[in-house]
C-alpha positions as CSV (number, residue, x, y, z in Angstrom):
1,M,-30.1,-13.0,-3.0
2,T,-30.8,-14.5,-6.5
3,S,-29.1,-13.7,-9.8
4,A,-29.0,-15.3,-13.2
5,F,-25.2,-14.9,-13.0
6,P,-22.6,-16.2,-10.6
7,L,-22.2,-14.3,-7.3
8,I,-18.9,-13.8,-5.7
9,H,-19.0,-13.5,-1.9
10,L,-16.0,-11.7,-0.3
11,V,-15.3,-12.1,3.4
12,R,-12.8,-10.0,5.3
13,H,-11.3,-12.0,8.1
14,G,-12.4,-11.5,11.7
15,E,-10.7,-9.1,14.2
16,T,-7.1,-9.6,15.2
17,E,-5.1,-7.7,17.8
18,W,-3.4,-5.8,15.0
19,S,-6.6,-4.9,13.1
20,R,-8.1,-3.7,16.3
21,S,-5.1,-1.4,17.0
22,G,-4.9,-0.2,13.4
23,K,-1.5,-1.8,12.6
24,H,-0.8,-2.6,9.0
25,T,-1.0,-6.4,8.8
26,G,0.3,-7.7,5.5
27,R,2.4,-10.8,5.8
28,T,2.6,-11.1,9.6
29,D,0.6,-14.1,10.5
30,V,-1.6,-12.8,13.3
31,A,-4.4,-15.0,14.8
32,L,-8.0,-13.9,15.4
33,T,-9.0,-12.5,18.8
34,Q,-11.9,-14.2,20.7
35,A,-14.2,-11.5,19.3
36,G,-12.8,-12.3,15.8
37,E,-13.5,-16.0,16.3
38,Q,-17.1,-15.3,17.5
39,A,-17.7,-13.0,14.5
40,A,-16.3,-15.7,12.1
41,R,-18.7,-18.3,13.6
42,A,-21.6,-15.9,13.1
43,L,-20.9,-15.8,9.4
44,S,-21.8,-19.4,9.1
45,A,-25.6,-19.2,8.9
46,H,-25.6,-16.5,6.3
47,L,-22.9,-18.1,4.1
48,H,-24.3,-21.6,4.3
49,S,-27.6,-20.3,2.9
50,Q,-25.7,-19.9,-0.3
51,S,-24.2,-22.4,-2.7
52,F,-20.6,-22.2,-3.8
53,S,-18.6,-24.0,-6.5
54,A,-15.3,-23.0,-4.9
55,V,-14.1,-21.6,-1.6
56,W,-10.7,-19.8,-1.7
57,S,-8.7,-18.3,1.1
58,S,-5.6,-16.2,1.5
59,P,-2.7,-18.1,3.0
60,S,-2.9,-16.0,6.2
61,Q,-3.9,-17.7,9.4
62,R,-6.6,-15.0,10.0
63,A,-8.3,-15.6,6.7
64,R,-8.1,-19.4,7.0
65,Q,-9.4,-19.3,10.6
66,T,-12.3,-17.2,9.6
67,C,-13.1,-19.6,6.7
68,E,-12.9,-22.6,8.9
69,L,-14.9,-21.2,11.8
70,A,-17.6,-20.2,9.3
71,G,-17.7,-23.9,8.4
72,F,-15.9,-24.1,5.1
73,V,-13.1,-26.7,5.4
74,P,-10.8,-27.0,3.7
75,P,-10.5,-23.9,1.5
76,E,-8.3,-23.8,-1.6
77,I,-5.4,-21.6,-0.7
78,K,-4.7,-18.9,-3.3
79,P,-1.4,-17.0,-2.7
80,D,-2.7,-14.1,-4.9
81,L,-5.3,-13.4,-2.2
82,A,-2.6,-12.4,0.4
83,E,-3.0,-9.0,1.9
84,W,-0.9,-6.0,0.6
85,D,2.8,-6.4,1.4
86,Y,3.4,-3.3,3.5
87,G,7.2,-3.6,3.5
88,V,8.8,-1.3,6.1
89,Y,5.3,-0.2,7.2
90,E,4.4,-3.7,8.4
91,G,3.1,-3.5,12.0
92,I,2.9,0.3,12.0
93,T,-0.3,2.4,12.2
94,T,-1.2,5.1,9.7
95,P,-0.8,7.9,12.2
96,D,2.7,6.8,13.0
97,I,3.6,6.5,9.3
98,L,2.2,10.1,8.8
99,K,4.6,11.4,11.4
100,Q,7.5,10.2,9.2
101,R,5.8,10.8,5.8
102,P,3.1,13.5,5.9
103,G,0.4,13.0,3.4
104,W,1.1,9.3,2.7
105,Q,-1.8,7.2,1.4
106,V,-1.3,3.5,0.9
107,F,-3.5,3.3,-2.2
108,R,-1.6,6.2,-3.9
109,D,1.9,5.8,-2.6
110,G,2.4,2.1,-1.8
111,C,5.0,0.9,0.7
112,P,8.8,1.0,0.6
113,Q,10.2,-2.5,0.2
114,G,6.6,-3.7,-0.2
115,E,3.9,-3.4,-2.9
116,S,2.4,-0.6,-4.9
117,A,-1.3,-0.5,-5.8
118,D,-0.4,-1.7,-9.3
119,D,1.3,-4.8,-7.7
120,V,-1.8,-5.6,-5.7
121,G,-4.0,-4.8,-8.7
122,A,-2.1,-7.4,-10.8
123,R,-2.8,-10.1,-8.2
124,A,-6.4,-9.0,-8.1
125,D,-6.6,-9.3,-11.9
126,R,-5.4,-12.9,-11.8
127,I,-8.0,-13.7,-9.2
128,I,-10.7,-12.1,-11.3
129,Q,-9.6,-14.0,-14.4
130,S,-9.8,-17.3,-12.3
131,I,-13.4,-16.3,-11.2
132,R,-14.4,-15.6,-14.8
133,D,-12.8,-18.8,-16.0
134,L,-14.8,-20.8,-13.4
135,N,-18.0,-18.9,-14.2
136,A,-19.6,-20.2,-11.0
137,P,-20.3,-18.9,-7.4
138,V,-17.2,-18.4,-5.4
139,L,-16.6,-17.6,-1.7
140,I,-13.4,-15.7,-0.9
141,F,-11.7,-15.1,2.5
142,S,-9.0,-12.4,2.5
143,S,-8.0,-9.1,4.1
144,A,-9.3,-5.5,3.8
145,H,-6.9,-3.7,1.5
146,F,-6.6,-6.6,-1.0
147,L,-10.4,-7.0,-1.2
148,R,-10.8,-3.3,-1.7
149,V,-8.4,-3.4,-4.7
150,L,-10.2,-6.5,-5.9
151,A,-13.5,-4.6,-5.9
152,A,-12.0,-1.7,-7.8
153,R,-10.6,-4.0,-10.4
154,W,-13.9,-6.0,-10.6
155,L,-15.5,-2.7,-11.7
156,R,-12.5,-2.1,-14.1
157,L,-11.3,0.9,-12.0
158,P,-7.7,1.6,-11.3
159,P,-6.4,-0.3,-8.2
160,E,-6.0,3.0,-6.4
161,Q,-9.8,3.4,-6.4
162,G,-9.9,0.7,-3.8
163,A,-9.4,3.6,-1.3
164,N,-13.1,4.3,-1.8
165,F,-14.4,0.9,-0.5
166,Y,-14.2,0.6,3.3
167,L,-14.4,-2.9,4.9
168,D,-15.0,-3.9,8.5
169,T,-13.7,-7.1,10.0
170,A,-15.9,-10.2,9.5
171,S,-17.9,-8.4,6.8
172,I,-19.5,-9.9,3.7
173,S,-19.6,-8.2,0.3
174,V,-21.0,-9.5,-2.9
175,L,-19.8,-9.0,-6.5
176,G,-21.9,-9.9,-9.5
177,Y,-23.2,-8.8,-12.8
178,E,-26.2,-6.7,-13.9
179,H,-27.6,-7.6,-17.4
180,C,-24.8,-9.7,-18.7
181,L,-21.3,-11.0,-17.9
182,D,-19.8,-7.8,-19.4
183,E,-21.5,-5.7,-16.7
184,P,-19.7,-6.3,-13.4
185,I,-21.3,-4.7,-10.4
186,I,-21.1,-4.6,-6.6
187,R,-24.4,-6.1,-5.3
188,R,-23.7,-5.6,-1.6
189,W,-20.8,-4.1,0.4
190,N,-19.6,-4.4,3.9
191,Q,-22.6,-6.2,5.3
192,Q,-22.5,-7.0,9.0
193,S,-26.2,-7.3,9.9
194,Y,-25.8,-11.0,10.7
195,V,-23.6,-10.3,13.7
């Protein structure tokens, strides 16, 4: 993939026991499963065909493991790349939350004792500003809900619009620009064809 402008590659971490079961995994430090490790290694060939000026990772073990197994050591740890803080919903699946709170949606309603979409959006905005300040290709390893908010904010949409961008584990997405740096776009989303 070529572009006259910097490309930003986003990688969702590989599978964990909690991601496989659908548990909200914000700040709990869960390791990759064997399948997650294999998928992370499979990212290497595709990602190493690109050139990056910076490699950033969430502080989470799952993001760091994915980064390292893909062959990028050591990443720069960026606390703002951490997954959504789910507060009292940490470790609980959406169906179980809906039994207690019918109609709940994380992107609209946020999490008690955790973060709202605006909170996550503020962190995403700081990452975007760092990307724009660098003005060079960046590789980012993080988690699904954070990366979905990052994509929405990249497009200058409200953070709640991250609900419209689904991400599989160990997927690659690419942010970029169209005709100039004032035209942010999504160039690819949720790519898994390398696995």
